[in-house]
Every structure is written in C-alpha cells, then in structure tokens.
C-alpha positions in Angstrom: -39.6 15.6 -14.8 -36.2 14.5 -13.5 -34.7 16.2 -10.5 -31.5 18.1 -11.4 -29.0 16.8 -9.0 -25.3 17.5 -8.7 -22.4 15.5 -7.2 -19.2 17.4 -6.3 -15.8 15.9 -6.3 -12.4 17.5 -5.7 -9.9 14.7 -5.1 -9.2 11.0 -5.7 -10.2 10.3 -2.1 -13.7 11.6 -2.2 -14.3 10.4 -5.8 -13.7 6.8 -5.1 -16.1 7.0 -2.1 -18.9 8.8 -4.0 -18.4 7.0 -7.4 -20.8 4.1 -6.7 -23.6 6.7 -5.8 -22.8 8.7 -8.9 -23.1 5.6 -11.1 -26.4 4.7 -9.6 -27.9 8.2 -10.0 -26.7 8.4 -13.6 -28.9 5.4 -14.4 -31.8 6.6 -12.3 -34.6 7.9 -14.6 -35.8 10.3 -11.8 -32.4 12.0 -11.7 -30.8 14.4 -14.1 -27.3 14.2 -12.9 -24.6 16.8 -13.1 -21.0 16.2 -11.9 -19.0 19.1 -10.7 -15.2 18.6 -10.7 -12.6 20.8 -9.1 -9.6 20.6 -6.8 -6.7 18.2 -7.2 -8.5 16.3 -10.1 -7.6 19.1 -12.5 -4.0 19.6 -11.4 -2.7 17.6 -14.3 -4.2 17.1 -17.8 -4.9 14.5 -19.0 -6.1 12.9 -15.8 -7.3 9.2 -15.6 -10.0 10.0 -13.0 -11.4 12.9 -15.0 -11.4 10.9 -18.2 -13.4 8.2 -16.4 -15.9 10.7 -15.0 -16.4 12.2 -18.5 -16.8 8.7 -20.0 -19.4 7.6 -17.4 -21.5 10.8 -17.1 -23.2 12.9 -19.7 -23.1 16.3 -17.9 -19.7 17.3 -16.4 -18.5 20.7 -15.4 -14.8 21.3 -14.6 -13.7 24.3 -12.5 -9.9 24.3 -12.1 -8.1 26.0 -9.2 -6.3 29.2 -10.0 -3.2 28.0 -8.1 -2.2 24.4 -7.4 0.6 25.3 -5.0 -0.1 24.4 -1.4 1.0 27.6 0.3 -1.4 29.6 2.4 -1.5 32.4 -0.2 -2.4 29.9 -2.9 -5.3 28.6 -0.8 -6.4 32.2 -0.3 -6.4 32.9 -4.0 -8.4 29.7 -4.6 -11.1 30.7 -2.2 -12.1 33.8 -4.1 -11.7 32.1 -7.5 -13.8 29.1 -6.6 -16.5 31.2 -4.9 -17.0 33.2 -8.1 -17.2 30.2 -10.4 -19.3 27.9 -8.1 -21.9 30.7 -7.9 -21.9 30.9 -11.7 -22.3 27.1 -11.9 -25.3 27.1 -9.6 -26.9 30.0 -11.3 -26.6 28.5 -14.7 -27.6 24.9 -13.9 -30.6 25.4 -11.4 -29.5 22.5 -9.2 -32.2 21.1 -7.0 -30.0 19.0 -4.7 -26.2 19.0 -4.2 -24.3 16.0 -2.9 -21.1 16.8 -0.9 -18.8 14.3 0.8 -16.4 15.0 3.5 -14.5 18.1 4.5 -12.1 19.5 2.0 -11.9 23.3 1.8 -13.0 23.2 -1.9 -16.1 21.2 -0.6 -16.7 23.8 2.1 -16.7 26.6 -0.6 -19.2 24.6 -2.6 -21.5 24.3 0.4 -21.2 28.0 1.1 -22.1 28.9 -2.4 -25.0 26.4 -2.6 -26.4 27.7 0.7 -26.5 31.3 -0.6 -27.9 30.0 -3.9 -30.8 28.4 -1.9 -29.8 24.9 -3.0 -30.5 22.0 -0.6 -27.4 20.0 0.3 -27.1 16.3 1.1 -23.9 15.8 3.1 -22.2 12.4 3.3 -19.8 11.4 6.2 -20.8 14.3 8.5 -20.6 14.1 12.3 -17.1 12.7 12.3 -14.1 14.0 14.3 -10.4 14.3 13.4 -8.4 16.3 15.9 -5.2 16.8 14.0 -6.7 18.7 11.1 -8.8 21.8 10.3 -11.2 19.4 8.7 -13.4 19.2 11.8 -14.5 22.9 11.5 -15.0 22.5 7.8 -17.0 19.3 8.1 -19.3 20.6 10.9 -19.9 23.8 8.9 -20.9 21.8 5.8 -23.3 19.8 8.0 -24.9 23.0 9.3 -25.3 24.2 5.7 -27.0 20.9 4.8 -30.6 19.8 4.8 -30.0 16.0 4.7 -27.3 13.8 6.2 -26.0 10.3 5.3 -23.7 9.2 8.1 -21.4 6.2 8.6 -22.4 5.3 12.1 -25.0 6.0 14.8 -22.3 7.8 16.9 -22.1 10.4 14.1 -25.9 10.6 13.9 -25.9 11.5 17.7 -23.2 14.1 17.2 -25.2 15.8 14.4 -28.3 15.8 16.7 -26.2 17.5 19.4 -25.3 20.1 16.8 -29.0 20.9 16.3 -29.7 18.8 13.2 -33.2 17.2 13.1 -33.0 13.4 13.6 -35.5 12.9 10.8 -33.0 14.4 8.4 -30.1 12.0 9.4 -29.7 8.5 7.9 -27.2 5.9 9.0 -26.0 4.1 5.8 -22.5 2.9 6.8 -19.1 4.0 5.5 -19.1 4.8 1.7 -15.9 2.8 1.4 -17.9 -0.4 1.9 -19.5 0.1 -1.6 -16.2 -0.3 -3.4 -15.1 -3.2 -1.3 -18.5 -5.0 -1.9 -18.5 -4.4 -5.6 -14.8 -4.8 -6.5 -12.9 -8.0 -7.5 -9.5 -7.2 -6.0 -6.3 -8.2 -7.7 -4.3 -11.1 -6.3 -0.9 -10.3 -4.6 0.9 -11.6 -7.7 -1.3 -9.4 -10.0 -0.8 -6.2 -7.9 3.0 -6.7 -7.7 3.1 -7.2 -11.4 1.0 -4.1 -12.0 3.1 -1.9 -9.7 6.3 -3.5 -10.9 7.5 -4.3 -7.4 9.2 -7.5 -6.2 6.9 -10.3 -5.1 9.5 -12.0 -2.9 9.4 -9.2 -0.2 6.6 -7.9 1.9 5.5 -4.3 1.3 3.9 -1.6 3.4 1.6 1.1 2.0 2.4 4.6 3.1 -0.2 7.4 2.8 1.1 10.5 4.6 -0.3 14.1 4.5 0.5 17.3 6.3 -1.2 18.0 9.6 -3.2 21.2 9.2 -3.3 22.3 12.8 0.3 22.1 14.0 2.0 22.8 10.7 5.4 23.8 11.9 6.5 20.2 12.6 5.2 18.7 9.3 8.5 18.4 7.4 10.4 17.3 10.5 7.8 14.6 11.1 8.0 13.4 7.6 11.8 13.2 7.8 11.4 10.9 10.9 9.2 8.5 9.0 11.5 8.5 6.0 14.5 7.8 8.3 12.8 4.8 9.8 11.7 3.5 6.4 15.3 3.6 5.2 16.4 1.5 8.2 13.8 -1.2 7.4 15.5 -2.7 4.4 13.6 -6.0 4.7 10.4 -4.3 3.8 9.4 -2.4 0.6 7.5 0.9 1.2 5.0 2.0 -1.4 4.3 5.8 -1.1 1.5 7.7 -2.6 1.4 11.4 -3.2 0.2 13.8 -0.6 -3.0 15.9 -0.9 -3.4 19.6 -1.6 -3.5 20.6 2.1 -1.1 23.4 3.0 2.4 22.0 2.6 1.3 19.0 0.6 3.5 20.0 -2.4 6.6 20.0 -0.2 5.6 16.6 1.2 5.3 15.0 -2.2 8.6 16.5 -3.4 10.5 15.1 -0.3 8.8 11.7 -0.8 9.8 11.6 -4.5 13.4 12.5 -3.7 13.5 9.8 -1.0 12.2 7.1 -3.3 14.6 8.1 -6.0 17.5 7.5 -3.7 16.1 4.5 -1.9 16.5 0.8 -2.7 13.4 -0.2 -0.9 10.8 2.5 -1.6 8.5 3.2 -4.6 6.4 6.3 -5.4 3.1 6.4 -7.2 1.1 9.6 -7.9 -2.2 7.7 -7.8 -2.9 4.0 -7.4 -6.4 4.2 -8.7 -9.5 2.7 -7.1 -9.1 -1.1 -7.6 -5.3 -0.9 -7.4 -5.5 1.1 -4.2 -7.8 -1.3 -2.4 -5.9 -4.3 -3.7 -2.6 -2.7 -2.5 -4.1 -2.2 1.0 -5.5 -5.7 1.0 -2.1 -7.4 0.4 0.0 -5.0 2.4 2.1 -6.3 5.3 0.7 -3.2 7.0 -0.4 0.4 6.2 1.3 3.4 7.8 0.7 7.2 7.6 -2.1 9.5 8.6 -4.8 9.0 5.9 -8.4 8.2 6.7 -8.0 5.1 4.6 -5.8 3.6 7.3 -8.7 4.0 9.7 -11.6 3.0 7.4 -10.5 0.9 4.4 -7.6 -1.0 6.0 -9.6 -2.4 8.9 -12.4 -3.3 6.5 -9.9 -5.3 4.4 -8.3 -6.9 7.5 -4.9 -5.1 7.1 -3.0 -3.8 10.2 -2.7 0.0 10.2 -0.4 2.5 11.9 -1.8 6.0 12.3 0.9 8.6 12.9 0.4 11.9 14.8 -2.8 13.6 15.4 -4.5 13.9 12.0 -6.8 10.9 12.5 -7.2 11.0 16.3 -10.8 11.2 17.4 -12.1 8.9 14.6 -14.5 6.2 15.7 -12.7 2.8 15.7 -15.1 -0.1 15.3 -14.3 -3.2 13.2 -10.8 -4.7 13.7 -9.9 -1.8 16.0 -7.2 -4.0 17.6 -5.3 -3.9 14.3 -5.1 -0.1 14.3 -2.1 1.4 16.3 -1.6 5.1 17.0 1.9 6.3 17.1 3.6 9.6 17.9 6.0 11.2 15.4 9.1 10.0 17.2 11.6 7.7 15.4 11.6 5.2 18.2 7.8 5.1 18.3 7.5 4.7 14.6 10.1 1.9 14.6 8.2 0.1 17.4 5.0 0.5 15.5 6.5 -0.9 12.3 7.8 -3.9 14.4 4.3 -4.3 15.7 2.8 -4.2 12.2 5.3 -6.8 11.0 4.6 -9.1 13.9 0.8 -8.9 13.5 1.1 -9.8 9.8 3.7 -12.5 10.3 1.4 -14.4 12.6 -0.8 -15.2 9.6 -3.9 -14.3 11.5 -7.1 -14.1 9.6 -8.7 -10.8 10.5 -12.4 -10.3 10.0 -13.1 -8.6 6.7 -16.2 -6.6 5.6 -19.5 -8.5 6.0 -20.5 -8.9 2.3 -24.2 -9.3 3.4 -24.6 -5.6 4.3 -26.6 -3.3 2.1 -24.6 -1.0 -0.2 -24.5 2.5 1.3 -25.1 4.1 -2.2 -28.1 1.8 -2.7 -29.5 2.9 0.7 -29.1 6.5 -0.3 -30.8 6.0 -3.6 -33.7 4.3 -1.8 -34.0 7.0 0.8 -34.1 9.7 -1.8 -36.9 7.9 -3.7 -39.0 7.7 -0.5 -38.4 11.4 0.1 -39.3 11.9 -3.6 -36.5 14.5 -3.6 -38.7 17.0 -1.9 -36.1 18.3 0.5 -36.9 21.7 2.0 -34.2 24.3 2.0 -35.5 25.7 5.2 -34.6 24.1 8.5 -34.6 24.9 12.2 -32.2 24.2 15.0 -33.3 21.0 16.7 -33.2 21.1 20.5 -32.7 17.6 21.7 
C-alpha cells in the first residue's frame, strides 16, 4: 500500500524549491501524495502557481489565510485560523509523512499541528542561520519538531547535531535550488527581455526586497533609501518583484509599485515565475535586496549579488562567495555597492556556475526515503554529541 505523504507549500519561494520533489513523489508508486497549499499562494484567485499545482497533482487541499494583510494583528488572526484548519486536515487525511521546507510562520504552524497529530515530519533546509529575521527561531523549532532532515550543507548538519538531532536522521543533499537550475532550459537575454517587455539595449538589475522582521521600525526608511539610489542610477533598469507576507510586506509592495509607476527606469512584477525568475537572475547585471535567492540562486547562476541589511547575515557563503557583497542600509553604501556590481559585470568575467554533474537533491531525497522504506518513527530522543 502506498504511504500517504503530504507536501506543504505557502509561497512562491518554497514552492519552486520543493516542486521537483513533489513531481517525483507524484510519479512514485510507493507514495500517495497530498499537496497542502496555504499562505500567499491563495491571496489572489486565479493564481498561476495554484493552477499549476492542481494540474500536476491529483490530491490538493487549499487552506486560505483569514487575513492577507501584513499587520501584526492579521498574523495573530491567521495563527488561530490555520491551527484549527491544519488540525482538521491532518485528522481527515491520516498523513504518514509531512514534508516542510524552510521557516515561514505558516510552515511553523503546520509543524506544530503535525507534531501534536503524531505525524512524522521531514524538514528541508534546516540548520541554517539568518540573523536579520525571526526565521531562525521558526526554522530551528521546525527542526526540533521533525524526525528526518535534508540539509543543504555539512555545516548545517553539524548545527542540527549540536541542537540534539541524531546524525543518522540528517542527510546532506545540497541546496534544493540546484534542482531547478539543473533541469531548466533558461531563456536567453533576448527572450527574457521580450517576455518582460523591457528594453534590451540597457543592463538591468533584479531587486528582491522584503521587510526585516527583527528591527521592524526602520523598514520603510530603509526601503526609501534603496529607491532613492535606484532613481539616481538612470543608466540601469531595475526590475522589482513583490515583497512577501512578512509583517509590513503589504506596505513594501505598495511603495515599490508607486515608485515604479513614477519611474522611467524601474519595472514591477508580482511574480516572475520559476523559469522566468531564474532566467532574469542569470542575465541580470547584478541582483540586489535581501532575499535568500541573492545568496543561493544568484551565485549558482554566476550573477553578482548585493545583500542589504541584516536579513541574510549568517548564511553560509560557498560557491562564488566573492561575488556576494553585504551592504548597510545607507544611501552611500548602497550606491557604492551598486557601482561594485556594475564593475564586476562590466569586466565580462565568467563566474563558475553550478556543476551540472551533481546529483539532483530531490532525486537523493527520493532514494533515501526508499532505503528507509518510509518507516520513520515519530519518537526521537535528544542526541548528546
């Protein structure tokens, strides 16, 4: 009999990372796959990502948020709402293994409900650190709720062991972003400019900026500094994507839209999509903001990246770490960093891209699960290293 397995996704960011695994498990005769959708996915209907999930998977459950505003009171309301409905989902579907990726608060609630429903959890991308966000506490809590771990690097494996997780339950499979890069035929620069309807005769920078969730008082001030510098760099086009549903994200997106409407050198897109997003990074002059994609995907694609503020500080820098630059949220620092990004790209240097001979992370996870025969015990003990 097939094992009833569920994959949870709450945003475009985690979906594109976990999609290759979901596709593999859907085709696996030993798996009866359920996909649980919540969070930002259901903010607008119809939604291209949700439509794709429903087209590719037979069993899909959607649990919308009760409030899509990004105020603290809205997040509070969502906590109780999601807790109730996640418990109902687990009770009705008798899930035997739940896959969770990352550290969103919606993901944390799913882990909490699965734990009390006695459902084993397989956590992906645990053991990582980001100092400028509340994500660390959420991510580490999800790891402690989990029975099996798939990590991106040996450093993260060591960190989980230090947290009391049994080494035998931790598997290093590499960053999940590698799957999409390995399996995707990216658009050419001409194609991506045509798709986005942006000029091909000017270089462009990709901007992915979100609120910091620790020091929240300076968020809009910091965003204004970035927008001021972007306005001064008229020789470069800036492609902005929407902010996420962290506290203050709604205000961020509104300010970015207003700026792009008034600007001659900036464009706004709600969602670039998987292939378009990777292609846009690949052909960008540089990437700037505070998204994890600037630390993970950009270096894998050989694109210089500027990380602003504290949100991504603490992340492990490996391949092409010399083309990642950290900057404070000061206009002179942002301007200097943009000049650095332009200089790096104008050299025409060929940065090392992802080694295409590596084994797909999702393929490794599928293989590991087959060896474990999905017999993952819910019970675990604190491991004293």
